[in-house]
N, C-alpha and C positions, 0 to 999 in steps of 0.2 A: 904153198905154206902161207903166203900173204893172203890168198883167197880164204883160207880157213880162218886166219886171224881176223880178217875183215868181217866174215860171217859171224864170228863169235862176238865181236864188238857191237855189231848191228843188233844181234839178239839181245845182248845185255842191255843196250840202250832202250830197245823196245820194252823189255821187262821192267826197267826203271820207270819208263813213261807210264806203263800200265799201273804200277804200284802207286806212282804219284797221282794218277787220275783217280784211283780207288780211294787213296787217302783224302784227296780233295773232295770226292763225293761223300765220304764218311763225315768229313768236317762240315760240309754244307748241310748234311742231314742232321748232324748234331746241333749245328747253329739253328736249324729250322725248328728242331724240337725244343731247344732252349727258348727261342722266340715265341713258340706256341705256349710254353708254360708261363713265360712272362706276360703274354697277353691275357692269361687266365687270372692273373693277380687282380684282386679287387681292393681298391684303395678305401680307406675309412669313409671318406665323403661319399664315394660311389655306393658303398655298402649301405650307409644310412639312407641315401636317396632312393635306392631300389626298394628298400623296406617301406618307404613312403609310397612307392608304386602299389605295393600290396594294400596298404592302408586306403589309398584312393580308390582302388577297385572295390573294396568293401563299402566305402562311403558311397560309391555309385549305387550299390545295392540298398544302402540305407535310404537314399533319395528315391529310388524306385518303390521300396516298401512304404515310405511315408506318403507318396503320391497315391498309391493304391488304397492305403488305409483311409486317406482323407476323401477318396471318391468312391468308396464302396467296392473296390477291386479285391481279388483274391490275393492273399499273401502267404507264401510258404513259410510258416512260422518256424518250423524246424530249421530251415536253411538260414532264416534271419537269426535265430538263436546261435546257430553254428558260426555265423559271421561275427556276432558279438563275442563269441568264445575265441575266435581267431584274434580279434582286437585285444582281448584280455591276454592271450598267451604270446602272440608274436610281437604285438606293439607295446602294451603296458608292462608285461612281465619280462620282456627281453629288450626291445628297441629303446624304450624310455629308461629302463635301468642302466643301459649302456650310457645313454646321454647323461643321466643323473650322477652316475658313479665314476665315469671315465672321461667325459667331455666337459660338462658345465664346470667342474672344479678347476680345470686347467684355465678356463677363461676367468673365473672368479679369483684364482690365485694371481693371475697377471693383471687384474683390474680392468679387463676388457669385456665389453658387452654384458656387464653385470646386470644392468636394468632388464635387458632382454632375457637372460637366463632365469632371473627371478620370476618374470611373467610366465615363461615356459614351464617352470616347476609348478606354479599354481594351476596352470592349465592342465598339466598332467593329473594333478589331484582331482580337478573338476571332471576330467574325462573318465577317471575310474569310477566316480560316483554315477555318471551317466551310464556307463557300461553295466554297472550293478542294476540300475533301474531298467535298462533295456532287456537284460537277461530275465529279470523278474516279470516284466510285462509281456514278454514273448512266450511265456509258459502257458500251457492250457490249449484249449481248442479255439478256432477262429470265432466261434460264437461267444466265448468268454472274454476275449481280449478287449481291453479298453483302447479302442482304436485311436481316439483323440490324444490320449496320454502317450501312447507309444509313438505316434507320429511326431508329437512335440519333442520327445526325448531324441529321436533320430535326427530331427531338424536341428536341435540345439547342438548335438555332437558335431554334426557336419559343419555348422556355421563356425564353431570355434576352431575345428581342426583344419579347415581349408586355409584360414589365415595362419594358424600355427605352423603347419607343415611348409607353406610357401615361405614364411619368414626364415625358417630354419634352412631351407634349400637355398635361399638367395643371399642370406646374411651370415648365418652361423657356420654352416658347413663349409662354404668357400674359404672361411678365415682360419680353418683348423691348421692346415699345413704351415702357413706363414707364422702362426702362433708358436707351434711346438718345434718346427725345424724338421728337416728330411728324415733324420735318424729316428727321432721320437715318433714321427708320423708312421714310419714303417712298423715300429714296435706296437703302436696303437692298433694297426691293422691286425697284427698277430693276436692281440688281446681280444679284439672283436671276434675273431674267428674262434678262439678258445671258448669264449662265452657262448657263442652260437651253438657250438657242439655240446656244451654242458647243458644248455637250457632247451634247445630245439632239436638236438641230435644231429647226426650227419646229414649234410645237404638240407639243412633246415629251411633255407630260403627257397630252394627248388620245390620242396614239399609244400610250402605255403602257397606257392604259385599254382601248383596242381590242385590244391584244396579250394582255392578261391575260384578257379575255373569251374569246378563241380558246383559251387554255389551259384555261379552265373547260369549254369545250365538249369538248375532248380528254378531259378527266376525266369528262365526263357529269354535271357539277354546275352547269351554266349556268342551269338553271330555278330561280330563287330560291323560287318558290312550293312546290316540292317539298321544300325544306329547312325548311319550317314545322313546328314542334314539334307 
């Protein structure tokens, strides 16, 4: 009788141990999934900076196009115009509107970095004028294009936006969280995501990266290893 009771208790303990292990395993898997989801969260500053990455990749194509235009090289005008179109849609109509409507006003209301935001706003306006000019000049055939004028507009855009984006990345964006606090910072991220879906559609950033990669192929500069100094 004692042997039967001992066997029963041992079996029950083993079952409890197995259930406990299974629960612990499920808990670890759940925590792992939650951790993975948390890792996928993109902060407002990171969101803005990675969009600057798309901008800089197109600016590289602008540099390449300007150099070819100045030295008699072949320029894929369709791809160049598409790059300017991406600047218009992703940067000017989305990224800069986010800055102008959701970011700059917070600094201006707090009386922080107001001289900087004023200059950034003026440069946004100047950039849109340059984009209009680039789109107009890139139309037509290679024989018809005004190579000097187009190269000059591309150079002007890049000259301004290199300093513009760098100043935002190193001064403005790092100051956002401290300015608004953790709670408002998280809410701002949700606002950014909502606007991205409204203007660029689902996975707007991912599609922009795919599109700029195709433009790099059209220019023949898609192999990063070949660009090594």
